[in-house]
C-alpha positions as CSV (number, residue, x, y, z in Angstrom):
1,X,113.2,5.0,-12.7
2,X,112.5,7.7,-10.2
3,X,108.8,7.0,-10.5
4,X,109.3,3.2,-9.9
5,X,111.5,4.0,-6.8
6,X,108.8,6.4,-5.5
7,X,106.0,3.9,-5.9
8,X,107.9,0.9,-4.5
9,X,110.2,2.5,-2.0
10,X,108.2,1.3,0.9
11,X,108.3,-2.3,-0.3
12,X,112.0,-2.1,-1.1
13,X,112.9,-0.8,2.3
14,X,110.7,-3.4,4.0
15,X,112.4,-6.2,2.0
16,X,115.8,-4.8,2.9
17,X,114.8,-4.8,6.6
18,X,113.5,-8.4,6.4
19,X,116.6,-9.6,4.6
20,X,118.8,-8.0,7.1
21,X,116.8,-9.5,10.0
22,X,116.9,-12.9,8.4
23,X,120.7,-12.7,8.1
24,X,121.0,-11.7,11.7
25,X,118.7,-14.4,12.8
26,X,120.7,-17.1,11.0
27,X,124.2,-15.9,11.6
28,X,124.0,-14.3,15.0
29,X,121.0,-15.8,16.8
30,X,122.4,-14.8,20.2
31,X,122.0,-11.1,19.4
32,X,118.3,-11.4,18.6
33,X,117.3,-10.8,22.2
34,X,118.9,-7.3,22.0
35,X,117.1,-6.2,18.8
36,X,113.8,-7.9,19.4
37,X,112.6,-4.9,21.6
38,X,112.7,-2.7,18.5
39,X,110.1,-5.1,16.9
40,X,108.1,-5.2,20.1
41,X,107.9,-1.4,20.2
42,X,106.8,-1.2,16.6
43,X,104.1,-3.9,17.1
44,X,102.8,-2.3,20.3
45,X,102.4,1.1,18.5
46,X,100.6,-0.7,15.7
47,X,98.3,-2.6,18.0
48,X,97.2,0.4,20.0
49,X,96.5,2.3,16.9
50,X,94.6,-0.4,15.0
51,X,92.0,-0.9,17.7
52,X,90.5,2.6,17.4
53,X,90.9,2.4,13.7
54,X,88.6,-0.7,13.6
55,X,86.0,1.1,15.7
56,X,86.0,4.3,13.6
57,X,86.2,2.4,10.3
58,X,83.3,0.1,10.9
59,X,81.0,2.6,12.7
60,X,81.8,5.3,10.1
61,X,81.0,2.9,7.2
62,X,77.6,2.1,8.6
63,X,76.8,5.6,9.7
64,X,77.7,7.1,6.3
65,X,75.6,4.7,4.3
66,X,72.6,6.2,2.7
67,X,69.2,5.1,3.9
68,X,68.0,2.1,1.8
69,X,71.6,1.3,0.8
70,X,72.9,-2.1,0.1
71,X,74.3,-2.7,3.6
72,X,72.3,-5.9,4.0
73,X,73.5,-7.3,0.7
74,X,77.1,-6.5,1.6
75,X,76.8,-8.5,4.9
76,X,75.1,-11.4,3.1
77,X,77.7,-11.6,0.2
78,X,80.5,-11.1,2.7
79,X,79.3,-14.1,4.9
80,X,78.9,-16.3,1.8
81,X,82.4,-15.3,0.6
82,X,84.0,-16.1,3.9
83,X,82.4,-19.5,4.1
84,X,83.1,-20.3,0.5
85,X,86.8,-19.4,0.8
86,X,87.2,-21.3,4.1
87,X,85.6,-24.5,2.8
88,X,87.5,-24.3,-0.5
89,X,90.8,-24.1,1.5
90,X,89.8,-27.0,3.7
91,X,88.7,-29.2,0.8
92,X,91.8,-28.4,-1.2
93,X,94.0,-29.4,1.8
94,X,92.1,-32.7,2.1
95,X,92.7,-33.4,-1.6
96,X,96.4,-32.6,-1.2
97,X,97.0,-34.9,1.8
98,X,95.0,-37.7,0.0
99,X,97.2,-37.5,-3.1
100,X,100.5,-36.9,-1.1
101,X,100.1,-38.8,2.2
102,X,102.6,-38.1,5.0
103,X,104.3,-41.1,6.6
104,X,106.6,-41.6,9.6
105,X,104.8,-39.2,11.9
106,X,104.4,-40.4,15.5
107,X,103.7,-38.9,18.9
108,X,105.8,-36.3,20.8
109,X,106.8,-36.2,24.4
110,X,106.8,-32.4,24.7
111,X,104.7,-31.1,27.5
112,X,102.0,-28.5,27.2
113,X,101.9,-25.8,29.8
114,X,98.5,-24.3,28.9
115,X,95.4,-25.5,30.6
116,X,91.8,-25.7,29.4
117,X,89.6,-23.0,30.8
118,X,87.1,-24.2,33.3
119,X,84.5,-21.6,32.3
120,X,81.1,-23.0,31.3
121,X,80.0,-22.7,27.7
122,X,77.4,-20.1,28.8
123,X,80.1,-17.9,30.1
124,X,82.2,-18.4,27.0
125,X,79.3,-17.4,24.8
126,X,78.8,-14.2,26.9
127,X,82.5,-13.3,26.7
128,X,82.5,-14.1,23.0
129,X,80.0,-11.4,22.2
130,X,80.3,-8.9,25.0
131,X,82.6,-7.5,27.7
132,X,81.8,-6.4,31.2
133,X,83.5,-2.9,31.1
134,X,83.5,-0.3,28.4
135,X,87.3,0.0,28.6
136,X,87.7,-3.7,27.8
137,X,86.2,-3.1,24.4
138,X,89.4,-1.4,23.2
139,X,91.5,-4.5,23.6
140,X,92.7,-6.7,20.7
141,X,91.7,-9.6,22.8
142,X,88.0,-8.7,22.5
143,X,87.8,-7.9,18.8
144,X,84.4,-9.4,18.1
145,X,82.8,-7.5,21.0
146,X,84.4,-4.3,19.6
147,X,83.0,-5.0,16.1
148,X,79.5,-5.6,17.5
149,X,79.7,-2.3,19.4
150,X,81.0,-0.5,16.4
151,X,78.1,-1.9,14.3
152,X,75.6,-0.7,16.9
153,X,77.2,2.7,17.2
154,X,77.0,3.2,13.4
155,X,73.3,2.2,13.3
156,X,72.6,4.5,16.3
157,X,74.3,7.4,14.5
158,X,72.2,6.8,11.4
159,X,69.0,6.5,13.4
160,X,69.7,9.8,15.3
161,X,69.2,11.7,12.0
162,X,69.9,15.4,12.1
163,X,70.7,15.4,15.8
164,X,73.4,12.7,15.2
165,X,75.1,14.7,12.5
166,X,77.9,16.1,14.7
167,X,78.7,12.6,16.0
168,X,78.8,11.3,12.4
169,X,81.2,14.0,11.6
170,X,83.3,13.0,14.6
171,X,83.6,9.4,13.7
172,X,84.4,10.3,10.0
173,X,87.1,12.6,11.3
174,X,88.4,10.0,13.7
175,X,88.7,7.5,10.9
176,X,90.8,9.9,8.8
177,X,93.0,10.8,11.8
178,X,93.6,7.2,12.6
179,X,94.5,6.4,9.0
180,X,97.2,9.1,9.1
181,X,98.5,8.0,12.4
182,X,98.9,4.5,11.1
183,X,100.7,5.7,8.0
184,X,103.2,7.5,10.3
185,X,103.7,4.3,12.4
186,X,104.2,2.2,9.2
187,X,107.2,4.3,8.3
188,X,109.0,2.4,11.1
189,X,108.1,-0.9,9.5
190,X,111.5,-1.7,7.9
191,X,113.3,-1.5,11.3
192,X,110.5,-3.0,13.4
193,X,109.6,-5.8,11.1
194,X,113.2,-6.5,10.4
195,X,113.9,-6.9,14.1
196,X,110.9,-9.1,14.6
197,X,111.8,-11.3,11.6
198,X,115.2,-11.9,13.0
199,X,113.5,-13.2,16.1
200,X,111.2,-15.5,14.1
201,X,114.1,-16.9,12.1
202,X,116.2,-17.5,15.2
203,X,113.5,-19.2,17.3
204,X,111.3,-21.0,14.8
205,X,113.8,-21.8,12.1
206,X,115.6,-24.8,13.7
207,X,112.3,-26.4,14.6
208,X,111.2,-26.4,10.9
209,X,113.8,-29.1,10.1
210,X,113.0,-31.4,13.0
211,X,110.4,-33.9,14.0
212,X,107.5,-32.1,12.1
213,X,109.3,-31.5,8.9
214,X,107.0,-33.7,6.7
215,X,103.6,-32.4,7.7
216,X,105.1,-28.8,7.8
217,X,106.6,-29.3,4.3
218,X,103.2,-30.4,3.1
219,X,101.4,-27.5,4.6
220,X,103.9,-24.9,3.3
221,X,103.8,-26.3,-0.2
222,X,100.0,-26.6,-0.3
223,X,99.7,-23.1,1.3
224,X,102.0,-21.5,-1.3
225,X,100.1,-23.2,-4.1
226,X,96.8,-22.0,-2.6
227,X,98.2,-18.5,-2.2
228,X,99.2,-18.0,-5.8
229,X,96.7,-20.2,-7.6
230,X,93.5,-19.7,-5.7
231,X,94.0,-16.0,-4.8
232,X,94.7,-15.4,-8.5
233,X,91.5,-17.3,-9.3
234,X,89.4,-15.3,-6.8
235,X,90.9,-12.0,-8.1
236,X,90.0,-13.1,-11.7
237,X,86.5,-13.9,-10.6
238,X,86.3,-10.5,-9.0
239,X,87.5,-8.4,-11.9
240,X,88.9,-10.6,-14.7
241,X,92.5,-9.8,-15.7
242,X,92.4,-6.4,-14.2
243,X,91.6,-7.9,-10.9
244,X,94.6,-10.2,-11.0
245,X,96.9,-7.3,-11.9
246,X,95.5,-5.0,-9.2
247,X,95.6,-7.7,-6.6
248,X,99.2,-8.8,-7.1
249,X,100.4,-5.2,-7.6
250,X,99.1,-4.2,-4.2
251,X,99.4,-7.5,-2.2
252,X,103.1,-7.4,-1.7
253,X,103.2,-5.0,1.3
254,X,100.5,-6.8,3.2
255,X,102.1,-10.2,2.5
256,X,105.5,-9.0,3.9
257,X,103.8,-7.5,6.9
258,X,101.9,-10.7,7.7
259,X,105.0,-12.8,7.2
260,X,107.0,-10.6,9.5
261,X,104.5,-10.1,12.3
262,X,102.6,-13.4,12.3
263,X,99.6,-11.2,13.1
264,X,96.5,-10.6,10.9
265,X,95.7,-7.7,13.2
266,X,99.0,-6.0,12.5
267,X,98.4,-6.5,8.8
268,X,95.1,-4.7,8.8
269,X,96.5,-1.2,8.0
270,X,98.4,-2.5,5.0
271,X,95.3,-4.3,3.9
272,X,93.1,-1.2,4.1
273,X,95.8,0.8,2.1
274,X,95.9,-2.0,-0.5
275,X,92.2,-2.1,-0.8
276,X,92.1,1.7,-1.4
277,X,94.7,1.4,-4.1
278,X,92.8,-1.4,-5.8
279,X,89.7,0.8,-5.9
280,X,87.5,-1.0,-3.5
281,X,84.9,1.5,-2.0
282,X,85.5,2.4,1.7
283,X,81.9,1.2,2.5
284,X,83.0,-2.3,1.5
285,X,86.7,-2.4,2.5
286,X,86.0,-0.9,6.0
287,X,83.5,-3.7,6.8
288,X,85.0,-6.7,5.0
289,X,88.7,-6.3,6.1
290,X,88.2,-5.5,9.9
291,X,85.5,-8.2,10.2
292,X,87.6,-10.6,8.1
293,X,90.6,-10.1,10.3
294,X,88.6,-11.7,13.1
295,X,86.3,-14.1,11.3
296,X,87.9,-15.1,7.9
297,X,90.9,-17.3,8.0
298,X,92.0,-19.4,5.0
299,X,95.3,-20.3,6.6
300,X,93.7,-21.5,9.8
301,X,91.3,-23.6,7.7
302,X,94.2,-25.4,6.1
303,X,96.2,-25.8,9.3
304,X,93.1,-27.2,11.0
305,X,92.9,-30.0,8.4
306,X,96.6,-30.7,8.7
307,X,96.4,-30.9,12.5
308,X,93.5,-33.3,12.5
309,X,95.2,-35.4,9.9
310,X,98.4,-35.7,11.9
311,X,96.5,-36.5,15.1
312,X,94.8,-39.4,13.3
313,X,98.1,-40.6,12.0
314,X,99.5,-40.6,15.6
315,X,96.8,-42.8,16.9
316,X,96.6,-45.0,13.7
317,X,93.0,-44.2,12.6
318,X,91.6,-43.5,9.2
319,X,91.2,-39.8,8.6
320,X,89.5,-40.3,5.2
321,X,86.5,-42.1,6.6
322,X,83.5,-40.0,5.3
323,X,82.2,-39.3,8.8
324,X,85.6,-38.1,10.0
325,X,85.9,-35.8,6.9
326,X,82.5,-34.2,7.5
327,X,83.4,-33.6,11.2
328,X,86.8,-32.2,10.1
329,X,85.0,-29.7,7.9
330,X,82.6,-28.7,10.7
331,X,85.5,-28.2,13.2
332,X,87.5,-26.3,10.5
333,X,84.6,-23.8,10.0
334,X,84.3,-23.3,13.7
335,X,88.0,-22.8,14.2
336,X,88.3,-20.4,11.2
337,X,85.2,-18.3,11.8
338,X,83.9,-18.7,15.4
339,X,87.1,-19.3,17.3
340,X,88.8,-16.5,15.5
341,X,86.9,-14.0,17.7
342,X,87.8,-15.8,21.0
343,X,91.0,-15.1,22.9
344,X,93.2,-18.2,22.4
345,X,90.6,-19.4,20.0
346,X,93.1,-21.7,18.2
347,X,93.7,-23.6,21.4
348,X,89.9,-23.9,22.1
349,X,89.6,-25.2,18.5
350,X,92.3,-27.8,19.2
351,X,90.6,-28.9,22.4
352,X,87.3,-29.2,20.5
353,X,89.0,-31.4,18.0
354,X,90.4,-33.7,20.7
355,X,87.0,-34.0,22.4
356,X,84.8,-34.4,19.3
357,X,87.0,-37.2,17.9
358,X,87.7,-38.6,21.4
359,X,91.4,-38.6,20.7
360,X,93.9,-39.4,23.5
361,X,95.8,-36.5,25.1
362,X,99.0,-37.6,23.4
363,X,97.7,-35.9,20.3
364,X,97.6,-32.5,21.9
365,X,101.3,-31.6,21.8
366,X,101.5,-32.5,18.1
367,X,98.6,-30.3,17.0
368,X,99.7,-27.4,19.2
369,X,103.3,-27.5,17.9
370,X,102.2,-27.7,14.3
371,X,99.8,-24.7,14.9
372,X,102.8,-22.7,16.1
373,X,105.2,-23.6,13.3
374,X,102.7,-23.0,10.4
375,X,101.8,-19.6,11.8
376,X,103.9,-17.4,9.4
377,X,102.3,-18.8,6.2
378,X,98.9,-19.2,7.9
379,X,98.9,-15.5,8.8
380,X,99.7,-14.6,5.2
381,X,96.8,-16.7,4.0
382,X,94.5,-15.3,6.7
383,X,95.4,-11.7,6.3
384,X,95.9,-11.3,2.5
385,X,92.8,-13.4,1.9
386,X,90.8,-10.4,3.3
387,X,91.9,-8.2,0.4
388,X,90.7,-10.7,-2.2
389,X,87.5,-11.3,-0.2
390,X,86.8,-7.5,-0.3
391,X,87.4,-7.6,-4.1
392,X,85.0,-10.6,-4.4
393,X,82.3,-8.8,-2.4
394,X,82.8,-5.6,-4.5
395,X,82.2,-7.7,-7.6
396,X,78.7,-8.7,-6.5
397,X,77.7,-5.5,-4.6
398,X,78.3,-2.3,-6.5
399,X,78.0,0.7,-4.2
């Protein structure tokens, strides 16, 4: 019994914090504003620690690989895995809404306060891959630029040979230090995530039973099925029955973290810890998980299909026309992979959807509100999917 408590104490405390937060959010929503700062402090500590962890993890993984290693194969298999998972999630969602169509959904009069950026596509592409100042790299708003810089730094450290050895030792040491720092911060998780979960329940809870109940219910049911069935299937493909056992044994903590924070970024430390316990080599986990946090989103893939479907219902057009379905898959890949690295990428994806299909502006509020309300489960699918993706890559690339 003592051994069980020792192994699962973190999860038990986190569950207690989330349950307490949920009770407070339901029974005393007016008090949430007083405890939410505890959650904000925890998330801020987490965010400022994860950014350098990403840099050290990715650059150290590349710098420490032996010459002639399987780095190229890792990247190739990882890219295929991300695309395969995203398209599978999208096609599964299309099948679900075809078998269980939603009726009774119409437009909303709610106003949208955000505006579309007037930047040219050229400027957007530049800001997508790079930043203008070195200090801007270390912002979670510019994760793709940071990943590219970390890649280049790791390659440069390898290329420097013997003269680069002290720097390679530095980034290896930096990675270990940041891991320990994050373990310290995560000890605050039961309090911080409990406070933030109270806020989520108090603010989003009532909306879940309103106007968007039917499409949201469909998304949550389909998402839960995908989470348990498809993630188990991927884990089985990665390592047979042992893979299923290892995945579900270690996926609880990342799942609870993602559900509480609604942030794939904040879930990354828990994912890296889970990957280590599963036995995924650092050279794979430290590439697949940080990159997947930005560019691999199963939940966003499913929500993209749901949002396009609801938009078509609002205007009374046939979503299941083959041309519309192919466009939907293309937009979904963009939203799930490309837009994931852009600040406010989800909103850009929604604007792309509106413009490609030439939908009226009345559809914008619906897709944005749905995007907000499905965020908890979408984050779980996005974040925890990175663990099973790392297992999948490890299956085909033994290092």
